[in-house]
C-alpha positions in Angstrom: -21.2 9.5 5.8 -19.4 6.5 7.3 -17.3 8.5 9.7 -14.1 7.1 11.0 -15.1 3.5 11.2 -14.5 2.3 7.6 -12.7 -0.5 5.9 -10.7 0.3 2.8 -10.2 -2.6 0.4 -7.1 -2.3 -1.9 -7.0 -4.8 -4.7 -3.6 -5.4 -6.1 -0.9 -2.8 -6.9 -3.2 -0.4 -8.6 -4.6 0.6 -5.3 -1.5 -0.1 -3.2 -1.2 3.4 -2.1 -4.4 3.3 -0.1 -2.9 1.4 2.9 0.2 3.5 2.6 -1.7 6.8 2.7 -3.9 5.6 5.5 -0.9 4.6 7.6 1.6 7.4 6.8 -0.7 10.3 6.1 -4.2 10.1 7.6 -3.4 8.3 10.9 -0.4 10.5 11.5 -2.7 13.5 11.5 -5.4 11.9 13.8 -7.8 11.1 10.9 -9.3 7.6 10.3 -7.8 6.3 13.6 -10.5 3.5 13.7 -10.4 2.8 9.9 -8.7 -0.4 8.7 -7.2 -1.5 5.4 -7.2 -4.8 3.7 -4.7 -5.5 0.8 -6.0 -8.2 -1.5 -3.4 -10.0 -3.6 -4.8 -11.3 -6.9 -1.5 -11.8 -8.8 1.8 -11.1 -7.2 3.5 -11.3 -10.6 2.4 -7.7 -11.1 3.6 -5.5 -8.2 3.4 -1.9 -9.5 7.2 -1.4 -9.9 8.5 1.9 -11.2 12.1 3.1 -11.6 12.8 5.2 -8.5 14.9 7.6 -10.6 11.9 8.5 -12.7 9.5 9.2 -9.8 9.7 12.3 -7.6 7.8 10.6 -4.7 7.4 13.7 -2.7 6.1 15.9 -5.5 4.1 13.2 -7.4 2.8 11.1 -4.5 3.2 13.2 -1.4 5.4 10.7 0.3 8.5 11.5 2.3 11.9 10.1 1.3 11.8 7.7 4.3 8.5 6.2 3.2 9.6 6.0 -0.4 12.9 4.3 0.6 10.9 1.7 2.6 8.9 0.9 -0.5 12.0 0.5 -2.7 13.4 -2.8 -3.8 16.1 -3.4 -6.4 16.0 0.3 -7.3 12.3 0.3 -8.0 9.4 1.9 -6.1 7.2 -1.1 -5.4 3.5 -0.3 -4.6 2.7 -3.9 -3.6 5.6 -3.8 -1.1 4.3 -0.6 0.5 0.7 -2.0 0.7 1.9 -5.2 2.3 3.9 -3.3 4.9 1.2 -0.8 5.7 -2.1 -2.7 5.5 -3.8 -4.0 8.6 -4.5 -7.3 6.9 -3.2 -8.9 3.8 -5.2 -11.6 2.1 -5.2 -13.5 -1.2 -7.9 -14.6 -3.5 -7.7 -18.1 -2.3 -6.1 -20.3 0.3 -4.2 -22.2 -2.3 -2.7 -19.0 -3.8 -1.6 -17.9 -0.3 0.3 -21.2 0.0 1.7 -20.7 -3.5 3.2 -17.3 -2.8 
């Protein structure tokens, strides 16, 4: 029972929807207003890219067309892109990797 004051850690693209849902779903409905999300990039070479044509984002992910469009690059739904845009903080595994990317 942590209540509203929680920190959600999202590691790489596999958990990239956590900041997206917190920003676009929960906070929009007055839930987790004080919660924060951190997106941790371990390897930006893997971004969680899926062909937009093969994913019904509303039915499968519960995301509006506008949100899905904002997470689309080069015709692919990009979970890392969504996480970077929606997280309260984005960090990398090291300072040198931050400089590299």
